[in-house]
C-alpha positions in Angstrom: -25.9 -70.4 3.9 -29.1 -72.4 3.8 -29.1 -76.1 4.3 -31.7 -78.7 4.6 -31.5 -81.8 6.6 -34.1 -84.6 6.4 -34.5 -87.4 8.8 -36.8 -89.9 9.9 -36.7 -92.4 7.1 -36.5 -96.3 7.6 -37.8 -99.8 6.8 -41.4 -100.4 7.8 -44.1 -103.0 6.9 -46.9 -102.2 4.9 -49.4 -100.4 6.8 -47.1 -98.9 9.3 -46.4 -95.3 9.9 -43.4 -92.9 9.7 -42.7 -89.3 10.5 -40.0 -87.5 8.6 -38.6 -84.3 9.4 -36.7 -81.4 7.7 -34.6 -79.1 9.6 -33.7 -75.7 7.5 -30.6 -73.6 8.8 -30.1 -70.4 7.8 -31.4 -66.9 8.9 -33.9 -66.7 5.9 -35.5 -70.2 6.7 -38.5 -68.7 8.4 -42.1 -69.8 7.1 -41.0 -69.9 3.6 -42.9 -72.2 0.9 -41.4 -75.8 1.7 -42.4 -79.0 0.3 -41.8 -82.9 0.3 -40.9 -84.5 -3.0 -40.0 -88.2 -3.5 -38.0 -90.3 -6.0 -38.5 -94.0 -6.6 -35.9 -95.9 -8.4 -36.3 -95.5 -12.2 -38.8 -92.6 -11.5 -38.7 -88.9 -11.9 -38.9 -87.0 -8.7 -42.6 -86.1 -7.7 -44.3 -83.6 -5.5 -45.9 -85.3 -2.4 -46.9 -82.3 -0.2 -46.6 -78.7 0.6 -47.0 -76.1 3.1 -47.3 -72.2 2.3 -46.3 -69.1 4.3 -50.2 -68.7 5.1 -50.4 -72.3 6.5 -52.3 -73.8 3.7 -51.2 -77.3 2.5 -51.5 -79.2 -0.9 -51.1 -82.9 -1.3 -50.5 -85.3 -4.2 -53.8 -87.3 -5.1 -51.4 -90.5 -4.5 -51.0 -89.6 -0.5 -54.1 -87.5 0.0 -55.8 -88.9 3.2 -52.7 -90.5 4.4 -50.0 -88.0 4.9 -50.0 -84.8 6.8 -47.5 -82.0 6.4 -46.7 -79.6 9.1 -44.1 -77.4 10.6 -43.1 -75.8 13.9 -43.9 -72.3 14.9 -40.7 -70.9 14.1 -41.1 -72.0 10.6 -37.7 -73.4 10.0 -38.7 -77.5 10.6 -41.2 -79.2 8.4 -42.6 -82.5 9.2 -44.3 -85.3 7.0 -46.7 -87.7 8.8 -47.4 -90.8 6.7 -50.0 -93.5 7.7 -51.1 -96.6 6.0 -47.9 -96.9 4.1 -47.7 -98.9 1.0 -44.9 -100.6 -0.9 -45.4 -97.8 -3.8 -44.3 -95.2 -1.0 -40.8 -96.6 -1.3 -38.7 -93.8 -2.5 -36.0 -91.3 -1.2 -38.0 -88.4 0.2 -36.6 -84.9 -0.4 -37.1 -81.7 1.4 -37.5 -78.3 -0.6 -37.5 -74.8 0.6 -38.4 -71.8 -1.8 -36.1 -68.9 -1.0 -35.9 -65.5 -2.5 -33.0 -66.4 -4.7 -34.0 -70.1 -5.6 -35.1 -73.4 -4.3 -33.0 -75.3 -1.9 -32.8 -79.2 -1.6 -31.9 -81.5 0.9 -29.8 -84.6 0.4 -33.1 -86.9 1.1 -34.2 -89.6 3.3 -34.7 -93.3 2.4 -38.0 -94.8 3.1 -38.6 -98.5 2.4 -41.9 -100.2 2.8 -41.9 -103.9 2.6 -45.3 -105.7 1.5 
């Protein structure tokens, strides 16, 4: 059974950086499309960044230029490097993996940015 576990969240001040990690367990977790989403209190979950089997990446306009999504060579760990954090980046950050039978989500990691 595939599971996703996020880590790396925490409390930082505006302007600082964080690096989130997502580890995917399971034999199917190799180089699939993976993505980061986030959900702030009172808001819907929104796309942040994604990485595709061919290595291409995509970013939301709100984070373009401030974040970098990457993964390890085995394709089962994904990272989100975030710089110049803003108070608006405060949210629970979720990892998603696209599998042949459907999407799998992690439970999230909380990021709090104080202004």
